[in-house]
C-alpha positions, 0 to 999 in steps of 0.5 A, a space after each residue: 201252405 200254397 196253391 200251385 199252378 202248373 201251366 204245362 199240365 194245367 193242374 192246380 195243387 192246393 196244399 195247406 200242410 195238412 191237406 192236399 186237393 188237386 184238380 186240372 183242366 181236362 182236354 175238353 176244358 172241363 174242370 176235373 178233380 184229381 185227388 183230395 186227402 192226406 198231404 202229397 208232394 207238390 211239384 208233380 203231375 197227378 193227372 194219372 189219378 183222374 179217370 183212366 182211358 177207356 179201351 173201347 167205345 168212345 161214348 161212355 155215358 154214365 161212367 164216373 168222371 170227377 167233375 168239380 161243377 157237375 151239370 145235367 144232361 151231358 152223360 153225367 147222371 149223378 146229382 148235379 151241382 148246378 142246374 140252370 134253366 135257359 131261355 130255350 128251356 134246356 138245362 144242359 151246360 158245357 162249362 169250360 175253363 176260361 181263367 183263374 186267379 190265386 188270391 192271398 187271404 180269403 175274400 168275404 161272401 157278400 151278404 153271407 157268413 163265412 170263415 175268414 182269415 185275419 191276415 193274408 198269410 193265414 189263407 189262400 184262395 183259388 177262383 176258377 172261371 168256367 163258361 158255357 158259350 151257348 148260354 153265357 152262363 159263367 161260374 166262378 168256383 171258389 176254393 180257400 185253404 188255411 195254413 196247417 188246417 185240413 179243411 177247404 172252404 168252397 162256394 161258387 158264384 153263377 153269373 149270367 153273362 149272356 143276352 137272355 134270362 136264366 133261372 137257377 133251380 139248383 146251385 150247390 155250394 160244393 160237390 166232391 167225387 170220391 173214388 170209393 164207396 166203403 163209407 158209413 154215412 154219419 149225420 145228426 138227427 132228431 127233433 125238438 128236445 132231442 136234437 143232433 143225435 148221432 145216426 150212422 149207417 153204411 152207404 148203399 147204391 143210390 142217393 142218401 142224405 139229410 135236408 130241411 125245408 122248414 125255413 131253418 136248418 132245423 131240429 130234425 137235421 143238421 147241415 152236416 154229414 160225415 163219410 167215415 172210412 172202413 173201420 174208422 173210430 174216434 182216433 183211427 181211420 179216414 173220415 170226411 166232414 161236410 158242413 154248410 155255413 147256412 141257417 135255412 133250407 139245405 140239402 146234404 147228400 151222397 150218391 153211390 153210382 154203379 161203378 162204386 164211386 161216391 159223390 157228395 153235394 151240399 147247399 141250398 135245398 133245391 125243393 124250395 129254391 128258384 133264382 132268376 138271373 137277368 143278363 148281368 146278374 149273379 148269385 153266390 152260394 153259401 160256403 161249404 167247409 169240407 174237412 179231411 181226417 186220417 185220425 178218425 172222427 176225433 180228427 174231424 172234430 179238431 179241425 172243425 172246432 179250431 176253425 169255427 171257434 177261431 175263424 168263424 165266430 168273431 167279435 168281442 166275445 170270440 175269445 173272451 170267457 163266457 159268464 156263468 148265467 142264471 135264466 129266470 124262465 123255468 123259475 117264473 115263466 110269464 109270471 113275474 114283476 120287478 121285485 121278484 126278478 131282483 130277488 132271484 138275481 140277488 139269490 143267484 149273486 150269492 151263489 157266484 152267478 155272474 149274469 142274470 138273464 130276463 127271459 120271455 114276458 117283459 114286453 107288450 102285454 105278454 102274459 102268455 105265448 098268445 100275444 105281443 110278439 113284435 111289440 118291443 116296448 116294456 110292459 109297465 105293469 110288470 116293470 113300472 120303472 122300465 127296463 133301465 131301472 131293473 137292469 141298474 138294480 141287477 148291475 148294482 148287485 154285481 151281475 150283468 143283465 141279459 134279455 130275451 128277444 124273438 125278433 123274427 116273429 109276430 103275434 096276431 094279438 099285437 100292435 105290429 100285426 094290426 099295423 102291418 099284416 102284410 109283413 107276415 109270411 103267408 099267401 094272400 087270400 089263404 089262411 095263415 098257419 100259426 105255430 106256438 100262437 105266432 106268425 113269422 115276419 117276412 125278413 126278405 123285406 128290407 123295411 121289416 129288417 129296418 123296423 126291427 133294427 130300429 126298435 131293438 136298437 132302442 131297447 138295447 140303448 135303454 138299459 145296460 144290457 150285456 147279453 141277448 138270447 135271440 130266439 126263433 120258435 116255429 117252423 115256416 109254413 105258407 112260404 110266400 112273400 107279398 113283396 115278390 111277384 109270382 115268378 120270383 117266389 123261389 127267391 123267398 126262402 133264401 132272401 128270408 135268411 139273408 134278411 135275418 143275417 142282415 139284422 144280426 149283422 147290424 145289431 152285433 156291429 152296433 152293439 159289439 160289447 153284447 154277448 149274443 146267444 142264438 136259440 130256436 126252440 133250443 137247437 133248431 138253428 144250431 148251425 155254422 151260419 149263426 155261429 158267425 154272429 152269435 158265438 154261442 147257442 142254446 143247445 136244446 130246450 131239453 135240460 134233462 142231464 141224461 138227454 143232454 149227454 146225447 145231445 152234447 155228444 152229437 153236437 161236439 162232432 162239428 161244434 166247439 164246446 164254447 158254442 154250447 149253452 148248457 144249464 142246470 135246471 130244476 127237478 123233476 125236469 120240465 121236459 122229461 119229468 126225470 129226477 137226477 142228482 144236482 151233482 150229475 146235472 152240474 157235471 154234464 153242463 160243465 162242458 160248454 158255456 155254463 149256467 142255471 135254469 131254476 129259482 135259486 130261492 127254492 133250493 135247500 141250504 145244502 143245494 145252495 152250497 152245492 151250487 156255489 161249489 159248482 160255480 166256483 169249480 167251473 170258473 176255476 176251470 173255465 178256460 179249459 171247459 170253454 176253449 180246451 180241446 174236446 175229446 170223446 172217450 165213450 159213446 152213449 150211442 154204442 154198447 148198452 148205452 148206459 155210459 158216456 165219457 169225454 174230456 177237455 185238455 188245454 192246448 199245452 196238455 198241462 191240464 185236463 178235466 174228464 167227465 164220466 157218466 153212468 145212467 143206471 145202476 146195474 148188478 154185478 159190475 165188470 172191470 171198467 177202465 177208461 183210456 184218456 187222450 190228448 195228454 203228454 205221454 212224457 209228463 206226470 199228472 196229479 189226478 184228483 176227483 172233484 169234489 174231493 171226499 169219500 168216493 169209491 173211485 178215489 183210492 184207485 185213481 187219485 195220485 200221480 200218474 204218467 200221461 202214457 199210463 193214463 192213455 194206455 191203461 186209463 182211469 179205473 172206474 170199476 165199482 164193487 157190487 156193494 159200491 154199485 148198490 150204494 151209488 144208485 142211478 145217475 152217477 157222474 165223476 169229474 177227474 182233474 189232471 194237472 201236470 207236475 
């Protein structure tokens, strides 16, 4: 790994060992991209990979140039990275090279989450300074590479080094110009209860992409996109990934221009952004992580999973196995008291559960979602001896104790709103729109963050709490802060996110032994920004196992399974009304951080025995389920959408667990073989079915099999007509592979 600078040709070559990124200073001082992709040799000039000389007119307006920090108004009509309104009203910038620095390691971004290096040997950073002499606007374009990883982290800092104020209206985290357009655009879309479904369509001329203006990264779109090259599959072909480490309003888009090149940009959504810079002031964008793969979508997944699991998530729980938990929400909703909670916890303990989580309803007078958000004091009607006494009772059973909070929200019917109505997000003199009977606190105000830290720290000190579920249950409306003057309201959305990050930072640093799980009505803020503080997230409020296959598949494109909270819930499912077997629900939820969302006391003896067996199996295989390599095998978004399969493999490829799923029983089944991945072709594996027993697929698969055979010929999932009729709908199979 190294960043090479050739002073004679004024070129840089960023070489991680798994990726090359070359750029240069152009004749006029502009910063130009030359190459990005598979590793190429260092020590050579790649200037010839830039735009070819034009034999004809000198003024070639609109022709593609690979600019690293494109701006408008000077002949590049594509989507810009930076738009700065100057004192004379102009937005034209002529950014020219001033200097650069090559730094060992990776500097942190002030106030923003980002990837990191634990030692300087792991990463290297290039900072290139550009300046527009007329306005005094300076840009520091920042590039970090990681040894052996096919990724590059990008951000920029814009500084007003002039004499007059400047207003930023667009400040992207990264742009990348690619020399072709034969790509499929792959994004993760949906809405509440069906987040992160895979959406793929060919790029066409013009602009296309995804965005959020809802105040958070959102259920509807995820701050992530892929450009998949011609014929790219899970295992073959070239693919580019673009991921934004941010939890607020974002934009991620690609533009194909008339000459057939593609520009991608991602960063803060300009629709809700405006940032004034007085002389001497600076603004830093969130981090974008760009990944390249020559081995299809699976290669991108390997790159993002490894980086985000090991060098974005941090703290005590980054590498620790996550406990099997039971959450009382779908068992009780708001209707509970201390005896009922202890009863549920005891029943869960008897099944092998390790952590009990008390969800919404423990504070204020919270008998419904109409009241008490913001009043973080224990409801003594429900818990007369307080939170500490209840937690002690749960701990005495041998369980950890967890708690639900929703810090960023307030109810109209609350003491906090009565005392500080001005602390809410909204426009003075205009009606406030409620969502889920609640309003949003203005996290851009330091006094709000200070108050929340103080009251929540008191709660966390009051009881032996080992886990926090941090929820966020509505989109933003009337985005306005009464603490900002009218000409600075464009700052609000970003400052609000910074305030949320500050609260997360202070609480996670003050209570490092607590496992924090993020949540936003399920997956409304399932993004890299929060992963930097909370190493796992509630994947979706939809716990229906069929729906979860789709959600978990899409999420896995960028996010490691250690970040996915997956629970088995009761049936009929509370979101879809579907009835699926307990075995099917468990076999889907295994592939992530595992738990239950039900009342264990309502289970039959047979169901309790099955749950205990699930918990025992999961804890036995927990390290590979949570931290193994995740490999997608059969997509639920392709074909007749009736099957799916995936697997996890240990880093040494000596152990793997395969999950195969069939949703509906179909007549007259065809031959069905499932090829595996990620095994050692030279090793022999003992294949077993879990749970063992009389299964029609056992005879064809159980026994000793070569890794080469399992990857070339695969497992045999073929059922006879009679077996299909007997198996009914919603079947799942778990295969365990152990190297001999």
